[in-house]
Structures are given as structure tokens and as C-alpha cells.
C-alpha positions in Angstrom: 0.1 0.2 -0.2 0.7 3.5 -0.6 -0.1 6.5 1.7 -0.2 9.9 -0.7 -0.3 12.8 1.0 -1.2 16.3 -1.0 -1.8 19.5 0.2 -4.9 21.1 -1.2 -5.8 24.7 -1.7 -9.3 26.1 -1.8 -10.9 23.9 0.4 -13.6 26.0 2.9 -15.7 23.4 4.4 -17.1 19.4 4.7 -19.0 20.5 1.3 -15.2 20.9 -0.3 -14.2 18.3 1.2 -16.6 15.9 -0.4 -16.0 17.4 -3.9 -12.4 17.1 -3.3 -13.0 12.8 -2.3 -15.4 12.5 -5.1 -13.2 14.0 -8.0 -10.1 11.6 -6.5 -12.2 8.6 -6.5 -13.7 9.1 -9.8 -10.4 9.6 -11.5 -7.8 7.2 -9.6 -8.0 3.5 -8.5 -7.6 4.4 -4.7 -8.6 2.2 -1.7 -9.3 5.4 0.8 -9.2 8.8 0.5 -10.3 11.4 3.2 -9.0 15.4 2.9 -9.6 17.7 5.8 -10.2 21.8 5.1 -9.0 23.0 8.4 -5.6 21.2 7.2 -5.6 21.9 3.7 -4.9 18.3 2.6 -5.6 15.1 1.5 -5.1 11.7 2.0 -5.0 8.8 0.0 -4.8 5.1 0.3 -4.2 2.9 -2.5 -2.4 -0.4 -3.8 -0.4 1.5 -6.5 1.8 5.1 -6.4 -0.2 7.8 -7.5 1.1 10.4 -9.4 1.0 14.3 -8.6 0.1 14.9 -12.3 -2.7 12.2 -11.8 -4.1 14.0 -8.3 -3.4 17.9 -10.6 -5.4 16.1 -13.3 -8.1 14.8 -11.2 -8.6 18.0 -9.7 -8.5 19.7 -12.6 -11.4 22.1 -13.1 -12.6 21.9 -9.7 -11.2 25.1 -8.3 -9.1 23.1 -6.1 -5.2 23.2 -6.1 -2.6 20.7 -5.4 0.1 22.6 -3.1 2.1 19.9 -1.7 2.7 16.3 -2.8 4.0 13.6 -0.5 4.0 9.7 -1.3 5.4 7.1 1.3 5.2 3.5 2.1 2.4 2.4 4.0 1.3 -0.4 6.1 -1.6 -0.7 7.9 -1.1 -2.0 11.7 -3.3 -3.6 13.9 -4.1 -2.6 17.9 -1.6 -5.7 18.7 1.3 -4.9 15.7 3.9 -4.1 18.3 3.9 -7.4 19.4 5.1 -8.9 16.5 7.7 -6.8 15.7 
């Protein structure tokens, strides 16, 4: 899994978060997407890496702008995962 955190400019409310999430879900193959207008960011979990250009294209015409982009490996950890390591 890959975790992508993107800064998003232009979100002002909960409906903006929903609009961004819907645009990303429609354009990209993601497992989970969550946006926060308070943090001005969107976090995407996906099986394959998401490119910055693909994200920008997904938001093209929505009025929102990608301001930062960080992608990193993601490993889901359960409540007792510390025991196994």
C-alpha cells in the first residue's frame, strides 16, 4: 500500500472535502481518501503509487489546487502489531 499526502488549496468547508474526495475517487484507483479543509490536505491510500500529475488532473476544473505532494509506503498496523515486531 502507498500513502499519499497532498496539500490542497481552496477547501473551505465539509462540502469542499466531499467534492475533492469524489473527484479523486472517480479519476483514480484508490482504497481510501480523506480530506480536511482545516488542514488543507488530502490523504490517499492506494495499492499502486498515485502520481502528482494524475492527482492534479483529477482536480482539474474543480477549483482546488495541489500545493504539496508526498508519497510513502504504508503498512496498516493492527492494535497488537507491536507484539509481532
